VEXDREN-2710 file (C-alpha; in Angstrom, 1 decimal):
% VEXDREN-2710
k/r/px/py/pz
1/MET/0.1/0.0/-0.2
2/THR/1.2/3.5/-1.0
3/GLU/1.1/6.4/1.4
4/LYS/-0.4/9.6/-0.1
5/THR/0.6/12.9/1.2
6/ARG/-2.5/14.7/2.5
7/ARG/-2.6/18.2/2.7
8/ARG/-3.1/18.0/6.5
9/ASP/0.5/16.7/6.4
10/LEU/2.2/19.2/4.7
11/PHE/1.5/21.7/7.4
12/ARG/-0.4/20.7/10.7
13/PRO/-3.0/23.4/12.1
14/LEU/-1.1/23.7/15.6
15/GLN/2.0/24.6/13.5
16/LEU/-0.1/26.9/11.4
17/VAL/-1.8/28.3/14.5
18/GLY/1.6/28.5/16.2
19/LEU/3.6/30.3/13.6
20/SER/0.6/32.9/13.2
21/LEU/0.8/33.4/17.1
22/LEU/4.7/34.2/16.7
23/CYS/4.2/36.5/13.8
24/GLY/1.6/38.4/16.0
25/LEU/3.5/38.4/19.2
26/PHE/6.6/39.9/17.2
27/ALA/4.6/42.5/15.7
28/GLY/3.2/43.4/19.2
29/ILE/6.7/43.6/21.0
30/VAL/7.7/45.7/18.2
31/THR/4.5/48.0/18.5
32/VAL/5.2/48.2/22.1
33/ILE/8.8/49.1/21.8
34/ALA/8.0/51.7/19.3
35/THR/5.5/53.4/20.8
36/GLY/7.6/53.9/23.8
37/ALA/5.5/52.1/26.6
38/PHE/8.5/51.5/28.7
39/THR/9.4/55.1/28.9
40/ASP/8.6/57.3/31.9
41/LYS/7.1/60.1/30.2
42/VAL/4.7/57.9/28.3
43/MET/3.7/55.8/31.0
44/ARG/3.0/59.2/33.3
45/ALA/0.8/60.7/30.7
46/VAL/-1.1/57.8/30.3
47/GLU/-1.8/57.5/34.1
48/ASN/-2.5/61.3/34.3
49/GLY/-5.1/60.9/31.4
50/THR/-3.2/63.4/29.1
51/TYR/-1.7/61.0/26.6
52/GLY/-3.3/61.8/23.4
53/ALA/-3.4/58.5/21.2
54/ILE/-4.7/54.8/22.2
55/PRO/-2.6/53.8/25.0
56/PRO/0.8/51.7/23.5
57/TRP/-0.4/48.5/25.3
58/ASN/-4.0/48.4/24.0
59/LEU/-2.5/49.4/20.7
60/ALA/0.1/46.3/21.0
61/PHE/-3.1/44.2/21.7
62/ILE/-4.8/45.3/18.6
63/VAL/-1.6/45.1/16.6
64/THR/-1.2/41.5/17.9
65/GLY/-4.5/40.1/17.0
66/GLY/-4.8/41.8/13.6
67/ILE/-1.4/40.2/12.6
68/PHE/-2.4/36.9/14.0
69/ILE/-5.4/36.8/12.2
70/ALA/-4.0/38.4/9.0
71/SER/-1.1/36.0/9.0
72/LEU/-3.3/32.9/9.9
73/LEU/-5.6/33.8/6.7
74/ILE/-2.3/34.4/4.4
75/LEU/-0.5/31.1/5.5
76/SER/-3.9/29.2/4.9
77/ILE/-4.2/30.4/1.4
78/LEU/-0.5/29.9/0.5
79/ILE/-1.2/26.2/1.5
80/LEU/-4.0/25.6/-0.4
81/ALA/-1.9/26.7/-3.4
82/VAL/0.2/23.4/-3.0
83/ASP/-1.2/19.9/-4.4
84/PRO/-0.3/17.3/-1.9
85/ALA/0.3/14.6/-4.5
86/ASP/3.1/17.0/-6.0
87/PHE/4.6/17.5/-2.7
88/THR/6.6/14.6/-2.6
89/LYS/8.1/14.8/-6.5
90/PRO/11.1/17.0/-7.1
91/HIS/10.8/19.9/-9.2
92/ASP/13.0/21.7/-12.0
93/ARG/10.7/24.5/-12.0
94/PRO/8.4/27.0/-9.9
95/VAL/5.7/24.9/-8.7
96/LEU/2.8/27.4/-10.1
97/TYR/3.9/27.4/-13.6
98/ASP/2.2/25.5/-16.0
99/THR/3.1/22.3/-17.5
100/VAL/5.5/22.5/-20.5
101/ASP/6.0/19.8/-23.0
102/ASP/9.5/18.4/-22.9
103/ALA/10.0/18.7/-26.5
104/THR/9.8/22.3/-26.1
105/ALA/11.1/22.9/-22.7
106/ALA/14.5/20.9/-24.2
107/PRO/17.5/23.1/-24.8
108/GLY/18.6/23.2/-28.4
109/THR/15.2/22.9/-29.9
110/ALA/13.7/24.9/-32.5
111/ALA/11.0/26.7/-30.2
112/PRO/13.3/29.2/-29.0
113/ASP/14.4/30.3/-32.7
114/ALA/10.6/30.4/-33.5
115/ALA/9.9/32.9/-31.0
116/ASP/12.6/35.0/-32.1
117/ALA/11.7/35.0/-35.8
118/SER/8.2/36.0/-34.6
119/ASP/9.7/39.0/-32.6
120/SER/11.5/40.1/-35.6
121/ASP/8.4/40.2/-37.6
122/ASP/6.9/42.1/-35.4
123/ALA/9.7/44.6/-35.0
124/ALA/9.7/44.7/-38.6
125/GLY/6.1/46.4/-38.9
126/SER/4.1/43.5/-39.0
127/ALA/0.3/44.9/-38.1
128/GLU/-0.8/41.3/-36.9
129/GLY/0.2/42.0/-33.2
130/ASP/-0.9/39.4/-31.0
131/ALA/-3.4/37.9/-33.2
132/PRO/-3.3/34.2/-33.4
133/LYS/-1.7/33.0/-36.8
134/ALA/-4.3/30.6/-38.8
END
């Protein structure tokens, strides 16, 4: 019996949530540091009620949650782009490119020369443009 690679095996749900949580925490820590939440001046302004914006800790929680949700969505969509059946095969080209016949993709065939010839016809003033040839 052969083992099939399932989509769940590519990236387990706990790994997906954990990586998204790490992205969110990183963004939250950067936000706390960038807003100066640890400085005495900001903390006194928040305590006195004279801080004019969202308090740094509240902003950090908002950013952490937003980045967590966004990274969870983005990673989930990227996982859907990979076919589990093709995951175990070695690839010579980018995964999302269309398949190409081996005869036209092999180096030294007439396909690149034909493309150069059509480019030279267009450069010479051909009015066809991109119209299909009959």
